[in-house]
VMD Tcl script that draws the C-alpha trace (Angstrom):
set ca {
  {0.85 5.78 -147.25}
  {2.94 6.62 -143.88}
  {1.69 8.92 -141.52}
  {3.69 11.17 -139.66}
  {2.84 12.38 -136.07}
  {4.19 15.40 -134.52}
  {5.76 14.87 -130.87}
  {5.39 17.60 -128.53}
  {8.95 16.60 -126.89}
  {11.94 17.84 -128.00}
  {14.13 15.74 -130.08}
  {17.65 15.79 -131.33}
  {19.75 19.01 -130.38}
  {16.68 20.39 -128.93}
  {16.52 17.87 -126.59}
  {19.88 18.41 -125.23}
  {21.20 20.67 -122.02}
  {21.81 24.35 -123.06}
  {25.69 23.50 -121.85}
  {25.62 20.61 -124.34}
  {24.29 22.55 -127.28}
  {27.13 25.55 -126.68}
  {29.72 22.72 -126.65}
  {28.98 21.23 -129.96}
  {28.08 24.53 -131.31}
  {31.69 26.01 -130.18}
  {33.20 22.78 -132.00}
  {31.95 23.75 -135.40}
  {32.64 27.29 -134.98}
  {36.20 26.19 -134.34}
  {36.46 24.09 -137.12}
  {34.97 26.53 -139.75}
  {37.76 28.98 -138.24}
  {40.43 26.37 -138.88}
  {39.33 25.17 -142.44}
  {38.90 28.92 -143.13}
  {35.05 29.10 -144.30}
  {34.15 30.63 -141.08}
  {32.42 33.89 -141.81}
  {34.20 37.20 -139.96}
  {32.36 40.17 -139.61}
  {34.13 43.73 -140.61}
  {32.86 46.44 -138.69}
  {30.50 47.89 -141.61}
  {28.56 44.34 -142.16}
  {28.29 43.67 -138.08}
  {26.45 47.26 -138.16}
  {24.37 46.35 -140.80}
  {23.51 42.63 -139.13}
  {22.80 44.59 -135.64}
  {20.90 46.96 -137.28}
  {18.56 43.94 -139.08}
  {18.32 42.36 -135.85}
  {16.61 45.32 -133.90}
  {14.55 46.41 -136.71}
  {13.25 42.72 -136.32}
  {13.04 42.80 -132.96}
  {10.98 45.65 -132.62}
  {8.65 44.36 -135.18}
  {7.98 41.90 -133.03}
  {7.47 43.67 -130.00}
  {10.64 41.59 -128.21}
  {13.04 44.42 -127.69}
  {14.34 45.52 -124.85}
  {13.30 49.07 -124.54}
  {15.81 51.30 -122.34}
  {14.73 53.59 -119.25}
  {16.66 57.00 -118.94}
  {18.85 55.31 -116.38}
  {19.64 51.97 -118.31}
  {20.37 53.96 -121.31}
  {22.79 56.27 -119.18}
  {24.80 52.99 -118.13}
  {25.03 51.74 -121.26}
  {26.58 54.91 -122.45}
  {28.86 54.75 -119.49}
  {30.32 51.26 -120.27}
  {30.93 51.81 -123.94}
  {32.66 55.36 -123.34}
  {35.15 53.27 -121.26}
  {36.48 51.12 -123.92}
}
mol new
graphics top color blue
foreach p $ca { graphics top sphere $p radius 0.5 }
foreach p [lrange $ca 0 end-1] q [lrange $ca 1 end] { graphics top cylinder $p $q radius 0.2 }
display resetview
């Protein structure tokens, strides 16, 4: 019988620098697109996914709550597109 112990130090992907993780993830995304198996959102499914993420963040208490100045600036940015 083998007993597993938990390590407090990160291993594998988690132990890599953020830059190296991004590089590897980017390679995977490029490969999926080249192969034709990457998921591509249309505007409706992207809106639904964003809404789910926002609801989850609010439920966890981790969502950013805009003050009136931030909301005004965000609105100005989106209107310039």
